[in-house]
C-alpha positions, -999 to +999 in steps of 0.1 A: +225+072-324+240+038-331+247+030-367+226+003-381+241-015-411+216-026-437+207-063-435+220-079-466+193-092-489+194-128-502+201-127-539+171-130-562+173-161-583+162-163-619+127-176-622+124-214-624+097-241-625+099-277-612+083-307-630+077-338-610+067-370-629+049-395-607+040-432-612+027-452-582+044-429-557+015-418-535+035-426-504+064-402-512+054-376-538+044-351-511+079-353-497+093-342-531+068-313-533+075-302-497+112-301-503+107-277-533+082-255-515+108-252-486+134-235-508+144-200-499+130-189-532+104-214-543+096-219-580+070-200-598+052-233-605+055-269-595+038-292-620+032-328-609+023-351-637+007-384-627+017-410-653-014-432-652-007-444-616-025-475-603-023-463-567-037-432-550-011-408-566-037-389-586-057-381-555-026-372-536-013-347-562-048-332-566-048-326-529-014-309-531-026-287-559-057-277-538-035-267-509-008-248-527-014-221-553+019-227-571+012-265-575-005-278-605-017-314-610-019-331-643-033-366-642-027-386-674-052-414-683-025-440-690+011-447-684+034-434-712+067-432-694+088-406-676+099-388-708+063-381-718+054-370-683+083-346-681+074-331-715+037-327-705+048-309-674+073-287-692+046-276-716+028-260-687+059-241-675+070-207-686+100-197-665+135-195-681+148-225-660+132-259-654+142-286-629+129-322-632+127-337-598+118-374-596+089-381-573+109-404-549+137-379-545+139-347-525+158-314-528+179-304-499+176-269-483+195-244-505+193-265-536+177-239-558+200-212-545+230-234-553+218-245-588+209-209-599+237-189-583+253-161-602+275-161-623+271-197-635+236-189-648+251-163-672+270-189-693+257-224-685+226-240-699+227-272-678+238-268-642+247-300-622+251-305-585+259-335-564+235-359-547+236-383-517+222-418-521+196-430-495+190-468-495+156-476-480+153-457-448+190-455-442+213-425-437+225-405-467+257-417-483+287-396-493+280-369-519+285-381-555+280-372-591+288-392-622+303-362-639+334-346-624+330-313-643+356-320-670+349-328-706+311-334-708+313-352-741+338-378-729+318-382-697+287-390-716+304-418-734+306-436-701+269-436-692+241-415-678+263-393-656+237-366-649+204-371-631+174-347-634+169-345-596+203-328-591+204-305-621+185-277-638+182-268-675+176-236-693+142-237-709+156-226-743+179-256-743+150-279-735+130-264-764+160-267-788+162-304-784+124-309-782+126-322-746+129-359-736+124-386-763+093-406-753+107-437-772+132-440-744+116-457-714+150-459-698+183-441-706+160-411-713+181-388-691+213-399-708+198-393-742+185-359-733+218-346-720+236-360-749+214-342-774+216-310-754+254-312-754+254-320-791+232-289-797+259-267-781+245-264-745+270-253-719+273-276-689+286-265-655+293-286-623+288-271-589+301-286-557+270-284-533+249-315-527+215-305-538+194-337-536+188-370-519+185-398-544+162-422-526+155-459-532+120-465-520+095-493-523+074-492-554+075-498-592+106-487-610+100-471-643+133-482-658+138-517-645+139-536-677+176-545-682+173-558-718+156-526-729+182-506-711+210-523-730+193-515-764+187-479-754+223-475-742+234-486-776+211-461-792+226-432-771+262-443-779+253-443-816+245-406-815+270-388-839+281-366-809+295-397-791+300-423-818+335-413-829+347-411-793+333-445-786+349-460-817+383-445-809 
């Protein structure tokens, strides 16, 4: 009788959820959801939060929830910003890890497996991959990430070096810092990761490219430059960064 070696099983990942905030993205939000459902181990739950869209986004995400048992739609009555939408979605999640994928971005195949691979999940609280930029309908650019994996504190003094679409955060860390600050309508990601680092979260960089960062037609939630300048100053004034900025 021929000897049949056992087929190696794919590693079981820690349970995770994905929150997708959506504002006027009826034309692309289904792509984001499909990219998550296509992962080798899909999340326990995908929560899509419509942030008071003026287009058909609410109807689209309700349809996605009707077709997929793991998808939940939350349609908010008015626009309150990405921070609030992410917090609303996270409140509906219960897994030990949460990813926040923007509705115009997509995960690449293997993203979840790369972000949640052992042993980095044993020690890190925020795990960061790389992304490829897609302008309009063009081809993806070279893999990039604003953080090179060295001193996270010093990196955060240079700007918003981590994006939610190519990272994942431990739920306990999210709870420790009370999530995203709704008073930030831009620079909210930068503020969140700064407060997480200040609270003692461990950050880890991985090499795989896990997401496509897409520039698509539609309203941009964070397009106000003047507000961005003020919010950047607020982040840099955080005690965790302020002394490095001053030095």
